[in-house]
N, C-alpha and C positions, 0 to 999 in steps of 0.2 A: 113032799108034800111042804110048801113054802110055813113057815115059822107064823107071818099070819092070822094062815090057819088053823094052826096047829094048838092056838093060842087065845082064839077067837079075839083078836082085835082086827078094826074095823080099819086103822090108819096105822099109816107107819113113824112106829114113834123117834127113829132116827133115824128122820125126814128134815135137814134144815130150817125149820120153817119160825117166823116169827110169834107162834105159840106156842103155852106150854101145855098142851092138852092131858099130858103123857108124864105125868113122876110119880116119885113111889115115896110116899111122903114118911120115911124111915125113921127114927130114934134119934140119928143122928141128921138126917136132915133136918128136923123141927129143932136139932140143939142148934145149928150153923143159925137157922131162920129166929131163933131168940137174940145166938149171937148178934145177927147185924144189924138187929132191932134195938138192940143196949149198944151197937157204934152208935146209930144212926142219934138217939138218943145224948150219948155224952159226945160228940161229935168228933171227930178225926179222921184218920185215913188208917189203909190198914192193910196187910201183909195176909191173903190168902192162898196156900198150899198144900200140896200133898199127893199123892200118889196119884200115876193118871186113870183115868176111867174112875172114878168113885163118884162125880155128878158137881165139882166145885162150879165148872161151867152153866150147869142146869140148874142149882141152886144162886147162881146171881143173875140170871136170863129171871129167874119167877118174881127175886126179889125186887130186881129194877122194877117189873112190871107192875108192883104190887104200890109203889113208892108214887106221895104227891105230883102236881107239877113243880113246885115251889123248890122241888131236891134236882140238882142237878148230877149226874151219875156217870166215871172217865173207867173207863175197863183197859189194862195195858197187857197183854200177854204177850208177854216174852219167859216163851223155852227153851232158849239157850242157854237158862243158869245152872 
């Protein structure tokens, strides 16, 4: 049995898409959004780091899609640190 059928999921949440149709609003996810919004208000740059698989890329992708058109964003993935 596939995990899609097992959990009653209609689409593959792990497929690379331009949509953030599936994400989990955990306490840490919401805290991350709050910190990113504070950064937006205060200006500047930041360095986001953490263990692999905890949702850093998902958080950034979701947040960037919510930004107004007047903002410009750049993501530099450097995994050889």
